[in-house]
C-alpha positions in Angstrom: -2.1 26.8 32.3 -2.9 23.4 33.7 0.1 21.8 35.5 -1.7 18.6 36.3 -0.4 15.4 34.7 -2.7 13.8 32.1 -5.3 11.4 33.5 -4.7 7.7 33.0 -7.5 7.7 30.3 -5.8 10.6 28.5 -2.4 9.0 28.7 -3.9 5.9 27.2 -5.4 7.9 24.3 -2.1 9.7 23.7 -0.2 6.4 23.7 -2.6 4.8 21.3 -2.4 7.8 18.9 1.4 7.7 19.1 1.4 4.0 18.0 -1.0 4.8 15.2 1.2 7.7 14.0 4.3 5.6 14.1 2.5 2.9 12.1 1.3 5.5 9.5 4.8 7.1 9.1 6.4 3.6 9.0 4.1 2.8 6.0 5.3 6.0 4.3 8.9 5.1 5.0 8.4 1.7 3.5 7.0 3.2 0.3 9.8 5.8 0.1 12.3 3.0 0.6 10.8 0.9 -2.2 10.8 4.0 -4.5 14.4 4.7 -3.5 15.4 1.1 -4.5 13.6 1.5 -7.8 15.3 4.8 -8.5 18.7 3.3 -7.6 18.0 0.4 -10.1 17.3 3.0 -12.8 20.3 5.1 -11.8 18.1 8.1 -11.2 20.1 10.2 -8.7 17.6 13.1 -8.4 14.8 10.8 -7.4 17.1 9.0 -5.0 17.9 12.3 -3.4 14.3 13.1 -3.0 13.4 9.7 -1.5 16.4 9.8 0.9 15.2 13.1 2.2 11.6 11.8 2.7 12.9 8.7 4.4 15.1 10.7 6.7 12.2 12.9 7.7 10.1 9.8 8.4 12.7 8.3 10.6 13.2 11.6 12.5 9.5 11.9 13.0 9.1 8.4 14.3 12.0 8.8 16.7 10.5 12.1 18.0 7.0 10.6 18.4 8.5 7.6 20.2 10.6 9.7 22.6 7.8 12.2 23.3 5.0 9.7 23.9 6.4 6.2 24.4 9.9 6.5 25.7 11.0 6.1 29.2 
């Protein structure tokens, strides 16, 4: 097992990948949010439940990625 901290170059790559992942998941969250609004407009509770779960997982994933790679 390597106990050395990541090199500055590796840290930069990991940081960039974290930003890319958050951007990707934020796009998914935006899509799920739009679909949630459309389902609410139609009164479709089953679809609302599904999109709320998807949106929740997106938010949790973004928070974890942020804390693990970008947080203080």
